[in-house]
Residue frames relative to the residue before (quaternion, step in Angstrom):
aa qw qx qy qz dx dy dz
M 1.0000 0.0000 0.0000 0.0000 0.00 0.00 0.00
G 0.8268 0.1645 -0.1193 0.5245 3.61 -0.86 0.77
S 0.7473 -0.4223 0.2833 0.4277 3.58 -1.00 -0.63
N 0.4420 0.6724 -0.4734 0.3584 3.57 1.23 0.35
F 0.1876 -0.7955 0.5680 0.0964 3.55 -0.45 1.19
R 0.3242 0.7031 -0.5867 0.2375 3.60 -0.72 1.06
L 0.5959 -0.5560 0.4211 0.3981 3.54 -1.23 0.30
S 0.0626 0.7955 -0.6004 0.0537 3.53 -1.01 0.79
R 0.6434 -0.5129 0.4173 0.3858 3.51 -1.37 0.32
R 0.4787 -0.6749 0.4883 0.2774 3.57 -1.04 0.67
L 0.1516 -0.8026 0.5724 0.0718 3.51 -0.93 0.94
T 0.6484 -0.4793 0.3935 0.4417 3.58 -1.16 0.29
D 0.5867 -0.6004 0.4084 0.3586 3.57 -0.95 0.87
G 0.7763 0.3327 -0.2615 0.4672 3.56 -0.94 0.97
I 0.6055 0.5963 -0.3789 0.3664 3.59 1.01 -0.76
E 0.6932 0.4600 -0.2971 0.4686 3.64 0.82 -0.88
D 0.5676 0.5639 -0.3670 0.4745 3.62 1.18 -0.54
L 0.6657 0.4929 -0.3096 0.4669 3.60 0.92 -0.83
A 0.6426 0.4971 -0.3247 0.4842 3.55 0.96 -0.84
D 0.6160 0.5401 -0.3436 0.4591 3.72 0.95 -0.73
E 0.6724 0.4868 -0.3116 0.4624 3.54 0.98 -0.87
V 0.6129 0.5515 -0.3394 0.4528 3.55 1.03 -0.72
V 0.6285 0.5388 -0.3056 0.4703 3.54 1.01 -0.88
R 0.6914 0.4882 -0.2700 0.4591 3.57 0.96 -0.96
S 0.7030 0.4667 -0.2778 0.4592 3.56 1.07 -0.67
A 0.6174 0.5669 -0.3369 0.4289 3.58 1.21 -0.41
S 0.6507 -0.4527 0.4212 0.4407 3.52 -1.39 0.12
H 0.6812 -0.4753 0.3463 0.4360 3.59 -1.25 0.44
R 0.6929 0.4793 -0.2987 0.4482 3.68 0.75 -1.07
A 0.6754 0.5032 -0.3035 0.4456 3.55 0.78 -1.04
G 0.6477 0.5256 -0.3058 0.4591 3.56 1.01 -0.89
L 0.6626 0.5010 -0.3182 0.4569 3.60 0.84 -0.93
Y 0.6700 0.4802 -0.3133 0.4716 3.66 0.88 -0.85
L 0.6930 0.4596 -0.3177 0.4556 3.56 0.82 -0.80
S 0.6178 0.5188 -0.3550 0.4723 3.63 0.98 -0.64
S 0.6587 0.4894 -0.3360 0.4622 3.61 0.89 -0.78
A 0.6481 0.5119 -0.3360 0.4527 3.64 0.93 -0.85
W 0.6678 0.5309 -0.3003 0.4266 3.55 0.85 -1.04
T 0.6676 0.5188 -0.2771 0.4565 3.50 0.90 -1.09
E 0.6747 0.4786 -0.2947 0.4784 3.56 0.97 -0.84
A 0.6477 0.5570 -0.3169 0.4120 3.59 0.97 -0.86
Y 0.7778 0.3198 -0.1488 0.5203 3.57 1.03 -0.88
G 0.4129 0.6759 -0.5016 0.3479 3.58 1.18 0.40
L 0.6611 -0.5290 0.3591 0.3927 3.56 -1.22 0.27
E 0.7815 0.1196 -0.0797 0.6071 3.65 1.11 -0.55
P 0.0804 -0.8735 0.4792 0.0304 3.54 0.44 1.18
D 0.2892 -0.7009 0.6077 0.2362 3.53 -1.08 0.68
T 0.3097 -0.8117 0.4670 0.1649 3.60 -0.04 1.34
S 0.6088 0.5371 -0.3728 0.4493 3.64 1.06 -0.61
K 0.6544 0.5017 -0.3183 0.4677 3.54 0.97 -0.80
V 0.5869 0.5550 -0.3653 0.4627 3.62 1.00 -0.72
M 0.6875 0.4771 -0.2948 0.4612 3.59 0.75 -0.97
T 0.6748 0.4849 -0.3275 0.4497 3.64 0.78 -0.93
E 0.6891 0.4708 -0.2897 0.4686 3.64 0.84 -0.94
S 0.6194 0.5315 -0.3529 0.4576 3.62 1.00 -0.70
I 0.6535 0.5031 -0.2889 0.4861 3.60 0.96 -0.87
R 0.6592 0.5069 -0.2999 0.4675 3.57 0.90 -0.84
A 0.6240 0.5513 -0.3239 0.4493 3.61 1.11 -0.70
V 0.6777 0.4695 -0.2803 0.4917 3.48 0.99 -0.92
E 0.6119 0.5391 -0.3459 0.4640 3.63 0.95 -0.77
A 0.6819 0.4857 -0.2885 0.4646 3.62 0.92 -0.95
A 0.6969 0.4515 -0.2891 0.4764 3.66 0.97 -0.72
A 0.7630 0.3971 -0.2084 0.4656 3.60 0.77 -1.03
G 0.6008 0.6213 -0.3696 0.3413 3.59 0.92 -0.72
P 0.7045 0.4496 -0.2873 0.4680 3.62 0.80 -0.80
R 0.6670 0.4733 -0.3141 0.4822 3.58 1.17 -0.42
V 0.7439 0.4058 -0.2172 0.4844 3.59 0.97 -0.81
L 0.7979 0.0955 -0.0214 0.5948 3.60 0.99 -0.85
P 0.0823 -0.8732 0.4763 0.0627 3.66 0.64 1.06
E 0.6707 0.4896 -0.3081 0.4642 3.57 1.14 -0.49
D 0.6570 0.4949 -0.2903 0.4890 3.63 1.20 -0.45
K 0.2277 -0.8170 0.5212 0.0946 3.56 -0.37 1.21
R 0.7309 0.3373 -0.2103 0.5547 3.56 1.40 -0.02
A 0.0925 0.8492 -0.5082 0.1094 3.46 1.07 0.91
T 0.1593 -0.7849 0.5902 0.1009 3.65 -0.71 0.92
L 0.6545 -0.4853 0.3569 0.4569 3.61 -1.15 0.23
G 0.6216 0.5504 -0.3485 0.4350 3.60 0.92 -0.73
K 0.6911 0.4539 -0.2862 0.4842 3.64 0.91 -0.84
I 0.6054 0.5506 -0.3416 0.4622 3.59 1.11 -0.71
V 0.6560 0.5241 -0.2856 0.4620 3.55 0.97 -0.99
A 0.6814 0.5055 -0.2838 0.4468 3.51 0.85 -1.03
S 0.6557 0.5035 -0.2966 0.4782 3.57 1.05 -0.78
L 0.6527 0.4868 -0.3213 0.4835 3.63 0.90 -0.86
K 0.6323 0.5314 -0.3404 0.4493 3.65 0.89 -0.83
S 0.7552 0.4186 -0.2266 0.4506 3.64 0.88 -0.86
R 0.6858 0.4864 -0.2752 0.4663 3.55 1.24 -0.24
T 0.2186 -0.7610 0.5925 0.1484 3.64 -1.17 0.55
D 0.5705 0.6456 -0.3602 0.3577 3.59 1.32 -0.12
W 0.6688 0.4400 -0.3250 0.5034 3.63 1.00 0.66
H 0.0054 -0.7794 0.6262 -0.0186 3.51 -1.33 0.48
L 0.4526 -0.6024 0.5513 0.3583 3.54 -1.29 -0.01
V 0.4983 -0.6692 0.4727 0.2835 3.53 -1.13 0.61
L 0.5089 0.6651 -0.3846 0.3882 3.54 1.42 -0.11
D 0.5222 -0.6469 0.4619 0.3091 3.59 -1.08 0.66
R 0.2010 -0.7442 0.6261 0.1179 3.43 -1.41 0.50
R 0.6184 -0.5000 0.4283 0.4291 3.55 -1.24 0.18
D 0.6937 -0.4595 0.3660 0.4167 3.55 -1.41 0.15
D 0.7216 0.4091 -0.2735 0.4869 3.61 1.10 -0.50
D 0.5761 -0.6557 0.3196 0.3688 3.53 1.29 0.64
H 0.5095 0.6052 -0.4479 0.4166 3.60 1.13 0.53
P 0.5458 -0.1994 -0.8137 -0.0147 1.56 -2.04 1.42
D 0.5827 -0.5697 0.4513 0.3636 3.53 -1.32 0.36
H 0.2922 -0.8120 0.4714 0.1820 3.59 -0.08 1.27
H 0.5762 0.5535 -0.4003 0.4487 3.67 1.13 -0.50
A 0.6605 0.4910 -0.3103 0.4759 3.64 0.92 -0.94
V 0.6340 0.5368 -0.3609 0.4239 3.64 0.90 -0.71
V 0.7097 0.4460 -0.2788 0.4687 3.60 0.77 -1.01
V 0.6705 0.4873 -0.3066 0.4679 3.59 0.85 -0.92
G 0.6346 0.5371 -0.3268 0.4496 3.58 1.01 -0.70
M 0.6436 0.5085 -0.3113 0.4799 3.52 0.99 -0.85
I 0.6801 0.4724 -0.3166 0.4628 3.63 0.84 -0.83
E 0.6596 0.4961 -0.3185 0.4663 3.57 0.98 -0.80
T 0.5545 0.5971 -0.3800 0.4377 3.57 1.11 -0.56
L 0.6781 0.4668 -0.2757 0.4962 3.53 0.97 -0.86
A 0.7008 0.5073 -0.2955 0.4052 3.53 0.77 -1.09
F 0.7429 0.4247 -0.2293 0.4638 3.59 0.89 -0.85
A 0.6151 0.6177 -0.3267 0.3651 3.51 1.21 -0.40
Q 0.6305 0.5579 -0.3299 0.4270 3.53 1.25 -0.41
R 0.0298 -0.8668 0.4973 -0.0212 3.52 0.75 1.20
D 0.6454 0.5629 -0.3423 0.3867 3.59 1.02 -0.71
R 0.4868 0.6446 -0.4343 0.3985 3.62 1.25 -0.09
H 0.7838 0.2708 -0.1282 0.5440 3.51 1.15 -0.62
A 0.7067 -0.4853 0.2220 0.4645 3.57 0.92 1.04
G 0.4744 0.6542 -0.4683 0.3574 3.60 1.08 0.40
A 0.6607 -0.4827 0.3797 0.4317 3.55 -1.27 -0.01
P 0.5090 -0.6230 0.4784 0.3521 3.60 -1.05 0.66
P 0.5778 -0.5748 0.4278 0.3908 3.68 -1.16 0.43
T 0.5381 -0.5723 0.5084 0.3529 3.54 -1.24 0.40
V 0.6544 -0.4807 0.3863 0.4377 3.57 -1.28 0.22
L 0.6760 0.4851 -0.3226 0.4513 3.58 0.82 -0.85
Q 0.6135 0.5265 -0.3499 0.4733 3.63 1.01 -0.72
A 0.6870 0.4880 -0.3003 0.4469 3.58 0.80 -0.96
Q 0.6354 0.5098 -0.3298 0.4771 3.59 1.03 -0.77
G 0.6480 0.4949 -0.3278 0.4772 3.63 0.92 -0.74
H 0.6641 0.5100 -0.3178 0.4449 3.58 0.95 -0.72
V 0.6465 0.4898 -0.3366 0.4785 3.58 0.97 -0.78
Q 0.6146 0.5356 -0.3507 0.4609 3.59 1.06 -0.59
V 0.6278 0.5128 -0.3330 0.4816 3.64 1.01 -0.76
A 0.6421 0.5372 -0.3019 0.4560 3.51 1.00 -1.01
A 0.6386 0.5141 -0.3417 0.4595 3.62 0.91 -0.90
N 0.6471 0.5224 -0.3318 0.4452 3.64 0.86 -0.82
L 0.6732 0.4976 -0.2799 0.4698 3.60 0.95 -0.97
V 0.6316 0.5194 -0.3314 0.4706 3.60 0.94 -0.91
N 0.6736 0.4911 -0.3057 0.4601 3.57 0.90 -0.89
W 0.6716 0.5125 -0.3160 0.4318 3.57 0.82 -0.91
F 0.7071 0.4411 -0.2656 0.4846 3.61 0.90 -0.85
S 0.6843 0.4926 -0.2948 0.4496 3.63 1.10 -0.67
T 0.7822 0.3764 -0.1926 0.4575 3.56 1.01 -0.66
G 0.5795 -0.6141 0.3546 0.4016 3.54 1.35 -0.09
V 0.3754 0.7032 -0.5236 0.3006 3.60 1.09 0.30
V 0.6494 0.3390 -0.2618 0.6283 3.55 1.26 -0.55
E 0.0437 -0.8366 0.5447 -0.0387 3.58 -0.37 1.23
F 0.2316 -0.7704 0.5836 0.1105 3.52 -1.02 0.90
D 0.4529 -0.7232 0.4598 0.2460 3.54 -0.81 1.00
């Protein structure tokens, strides 16, 4: 990702370009964390714990200022709690006439997927490489959505 030259796993054409665009659209901190997580996830010998930590930090850096602007240390837990208790936000994406899918559940579910997946923080097993790669992809979507206004506050 970016200008760091190192051996990495091959990705489907265009995927890394999309990730680079997310890094460029994000705040400096969120972009640095996401770039670090992505580079680690697709390196030849990834540290999956680092991937998880940096992915979480990227989402906290992107979502925190939007969801909890007064809290300079917003964690995923605080962000989820705030989003669950508020009705003044939505995704700019279309829904069916019956209001499905539930966009609040989509965003909260994605964030909770990251938050609860870092089992090794509490003496659990580290994530597999595939799990770490999946989580950095979820983080990239969330960073993009909060950075570009796909998650919109009324």
